[in-house]
N, C-alpha and C positions, 0 to 999 in steps of 0.2 A: 504494500500500500504506500506508494511513493508520495502521493499527494492527498492527504486526508481532506483538506479543505479546498479542493479544486472548485472552480465556479460552476454553479448549477447550469444545466443546459438541457434543452428539449431533445438533444441527441441521445440522452440517456432515457430509455423508454419507460422503465419502471423503477420505483423506489419504495423503501419502507419509511413511513412518516410516523414519528412519535410525538404526541402532545403530553407534556408532564402536568401533574397536578400543582406543582410548586413552580411558579413563574419567577425565577431568579437566576442570575448569572452563575452563582456558586452551584446551584442545583444542576444547571445545564452542563457544567464541567463534570460534576459527579455522574450524571446520566451518560454522558459521552464516554467517559472512562469505563463505566460499568458495561456499556453496550459493546465496546471494543473487546474487553476482556472476555465477556460471555460468548461472543461470536467466535473469537479465536480459540477458546478452550473447547469449543464444539466443532472445530474444523470448518467453520464457514468463513470464506474469504471476502471481506469487504473491499470493494473497489475504492470507495470514498465514504467519508462520514463528515457531514457539515451541519453546523448549527445555523439556523436562519430565524432570527427573533428568538422566541421561546419554543422552537420546534427543532427536532433532530431529524435530519434527512440522511438515509443510508442507502447506498447503491452496492449491490453485490456483483462479483465477477460472474457468478452463475445464477441467472434469473430463475432457474428451475428449483433453487433452494429458497425462494422468497417466502413461501407459505410456512415451511418448517422453521426458518429463521424468525419469522414473525411470531409464531407460537412460542418460540424460545424467549424472545425479547419481551413478550407481554408479562413474563414472570418477574421482571424487574419491578420492584415496588415504586410507587410514585408516578405511574403512567395512567393518564386519564383515557386516552384513546391511542390505538396503534393501527395503522392501516397500510395496505399495499396500494400504491397510487400510480396511475398512469400519468406520465409527464406530458403536459400540453403547453403550447405557446400562450402567452397572456394576451389573447385577442378575443374579444367578446364573441364574434361569430364562430370562430373555431372552437372556442371553449364551450359555448352553449350547445352546439351540435354534438360535440364529443360527450358532454355530460348526458344529453338525452339518449344518445346511442348506448352508453354504458348502463343508464337507468333501465332502458328497455330490456337489456339482457339480464340485469340483476333481479328485477322485480317480476313477480308472477301474479296471475289473476287473484284479486281479492286481498292482496297484502297491504298492510299499513306501512308507511315509510316516513322517515324523518330526514329533512334536508338540513345539513349543518355546513354553513359556509363561514370560514374564518380567514383571517389574514395574518401573515407572519410579521407584518410591519409593526414595530413597537410603538410608533406614533402615527396618528391619522392625519391626512392632509387637511388643509384649511377648509376646503370645500367639502370635506367628508365624502370623497369620491367612492370610497369602499362601500359605504352604506347604500348609496344609490346603485352601485354595481351589484351588490348583494341582493337588494330588493328586486331589481330587474331580472337577474338570473334566476332567483327563486320563483318569481312569478311566471317566467317563461317555462321553467321545468314543470311546475304544477299544472299550468294551462295545457301544455302539450300532452302530459301524461293523462290528464282527465279526459282529453278528447279521444283517447284510445278506447274509452268505454269498457274497461276490463276490471272495474271495481277497485281501482287503486285509491287509497285514501291517505292524504297527508296528515300527520299528527305533530304536535309540539312536545309531547311528553315521550322521552326516550323509552320509558317502561312499556309504552303501548305500541312501539314500533317493531315491525317484523324485520325491517332492514333499515340501515342508516346509510345515506348517501353523503359522504364527507368530501367537501371541496376546500382545499387550502389554496388561497391566493398568495403567491410569493412575491418577491420583488420583481422578478423577471419572467417566471414561469408559474404554472399552476399544477396542482396534483388532484386527480379525481380518483376517489377510492374504488377499488375493485373488491376489496375484502376489508371490513371494519371489525375490530375486536376491542372489547373493553379491557383495560389493563388492571393491574392491582394498584388501586389508588391510595393505599396507605403509604406512610413515609418510608423511604428505603431503609433497609436494615443498616444500623450503625451509621446512618447519615449524620447524626448529631455528635458522634465521636465521644460519647459520655458513657461511663459504666454505672449501672444502677443495681443496687442490692435488691434481690427479688426473693423474699421468703416464700417457700413453697411447702404447704402443709395440708391443703385440701383442694376441692374443685375450684372454688372461687380464686384461690391464689394462682392456680394454673391459668385461669382466664386473665388474671392481672399480668402474668408473664407474657401472654400473647399480646396484650395491649402495649407492654413495654417494647416488645420486638417490633410491633407494627407502628410504633411511634418514633422509630429511628434510633433507639438506644441499644447498647450492648449489655445484656443482663449478666449479673454475677449471681447465679442461683444458690440459695441456702436452703437445704432440705431439713425440715424439722419432723422428727418421727418418734412415735411411742413404741413401735414394735417393728420387727423385720418385714412381716407381710405387708404392712401399710407402706413401708419405704419402697419395697420392690414394686408395688402397684403404681406408686406415684412416679418413680424413676422411669418405668416403662412408658407411662403416658408422656412424661417430659421428653423422652427420646423420640416419640412419635411427633411431637410438636416441633422440636428443634430441627428435625430433618427437613422441614419445609422452608428453611431459610438458608441463604448462601454462607454457611459457616462450616469450617472443617473440624474445629475442635473447640471445646468449651471447658472452662475451669469452674468447679462448684465445690460447695462445702456441705458436710453432713453433721447434724447435731442431734444426738439422742436425748430425748426428753423423758425417757422411761424412769430415770432415777430421781426426778423431781418429786418432792412430796406435795401433792395437791391438796391444799386445805379446803375446807367446806365454807360456804357462806350461808348465813341464816336468812330465811324468808322473812320479810318484815311483818307479814300477817301470821307467822307461825302456823302455817297450815298443817293438817294432819299428814303423817307419813303415808297414809293410804290414799291421799288425795292425788289424783292424776295430774292436776294442774300444778301442784307443788313439785311433783317429780319432773315435769317438763321445765318448770322454772329453774330447778337446781341444775338440770342438764344444760340448759342454755347459759346459765351463769358460768358453769364450768368451761363452756366453749369460749366465753369472753375472757375468763381467767387465762386460759391457754393462749389466746391471742395477745393478752397483756404481757405474758411472759416472753413471747416472741418479740414483741415491740421493745421490751426492756433489753433483751439480748442485742437487738440491732442497734439500739441507741448507745450501748456500751462497747460495741465491737470496734476493733482496730482494722477492719478490712478496708481495702484500698478503694473507697468511694464514699462520698458524703451524700449521694443521692440514694433514697430508699423509696421503693414502691410498695405500699401496703394496701391490700385489697379492702379498703373501706367501701361499704355499700350502704347507702342511707336507708334502704328498705329491708336490710338484714340486721345490721348492727344498730343499736339504739343511739339516739343523738348524743346523749351524755357521754357515751363511750368514745364516739368519734371526736367530739369536742375536747374531751379530756386528753386524748392522745395527740391531737393536733397541737395542743398547748405544750405537751412534752417535747414534741419535735422542735417547736419554736424555741424552747429553752435549751436545746441541745446543739451540738455541732453538726447534726445531720439535717439534710433537707428532704422534706417529704414531697415526693413526686406524686401529687394527688390533685384532683381526683380522677384517675384514669377510668374508673368504673362508674363515676357519678352520672354520666350522660345516658346510661341505659334506663329504659323503662322496665318495670318488672317483667312484662311479657317478652321484651327483647332480650333481657338478661336470661330468662329461662331458655329461650331458643338458642342463644349463644352457648350456654352450658350444655344443653342437650346435644348440640352438634359437636362440641369439644369432647365430651365424655363418652358419647355414644349410647347413652340411655336417657329415657325421659327424666327430666329434672324438674322438681316443683319447689318453689320458694314460699308456697302459701303458708305452711306451718311455721317456717322460720320467721316470716313476716309477722304473723300473729303473735308468736311467743316473744320474740325479742323486742318488738316495738310496743307490745301491750303489757305483757307480764313483767318485763324488765324495763319498764319505762323510766326508771330513775336508778341512780347508782345504789346498789345494795349496801346495807349498813356496815357490813364487815369487809367490803371490797377493798378499801384502802389499806386495811391491816394485812391483807393477803400479800401485798407487794413486799412488805418487810419480811414476811416469813419465807418467801422464795428467793430473796436477794442473795443469800449465801449459796443457794443451789446454782444460781446463774454464774457466779464467779468461778465455779469448779467445772463448768462445761467446756469441752474441748471441740474446736473446729477441725474436723478431718477433711483434708483437702484432696480432691481428685481431679484428674484431667480425662476428658472423654473425647475420643476420636469419633466424630459423628459418622464418617464414611466407612469405618472399619468394624462397625458393630461392637465397639468396645464396651457397651453397656453391660454385656454378659460378664465380662471380666470384672467390672466394678461390682456387680451384684454378687459374684462369687467371693469377693474379698470382704464383704460386709459381715 
């Protein structure tokens, strides 16, 4: 690839066009570097790669590889759209006829379609030429397609569209989509170049880990476990998750919690031992105590990061618990990376966990118990912290390195 940034020309018949979700110069550099590395590592030979505005234009030496390369490149996080485009001269008559010809081939009877016309220019002209050009072209396409009387219907909502016709107006040439794919619009892995401590101890903490990965950070996982079967189960799920990201190895820590003496907390209403509500109350308070221990360990750790992601969820943990611990983080040297899970509605949260864990997950009981039965800090909760302080100081962090591509998780599990 002797000239990566050679001038765009209509002599090059087809190209891969990538539109990022983050419109910035630094991200375009990151995207270009990632695309080159991914293509080369999979033996696709780019003829040229050029940035034009906030778009990445890629030409391959072998056009027969365009579809496979596009499927590969769409896996890069931070891509809004990626499409294979036919390169056209920027002349209205030529462009409009070409668009219509391609649309007639792509669209079949009864389909709904979305027209997306964008420009790679970073600034619009004084006369707003692009807006007029866009409206004229869009009107022409819709009018001509409707005259075919084959039941085609234009839509404005992408979710309703069967096909997307994407047209990118460049500085000198235009690109008309032959195949449009949605990309992975989350922030690219490790784009922010920050390490985040990620406690992992249950399903919610695994979802929090995914949010950290999708937010552009590098996680430093810390597994908290009470017994070996629980640890094996959660490490296996972690291994499944981490394999979906472009990472070859990961360092993590294990902390056994089985030796901590868990004190009990009294119910303010002194309910009967036979009372089912009282049993549920004690169970949920024990969960909060367990999470409180984990937070204390994180706050006092000397691990190489000040950022911590803790899975606080407003409709699972009571407000007093979240507020109490946010205050603790403010008073410490650690920075709480939160609230990564606050944006979820209960229903969306259930769907995410069900998809992640692979079984139906319901938060109904947790919501009822934690936010109603434990609606204020229990009387003895503060005393508990002092009782387990000594236990925390004796805990040891066992450090491991996991080679993601060599299935080393089995070796780690054997050594536990």
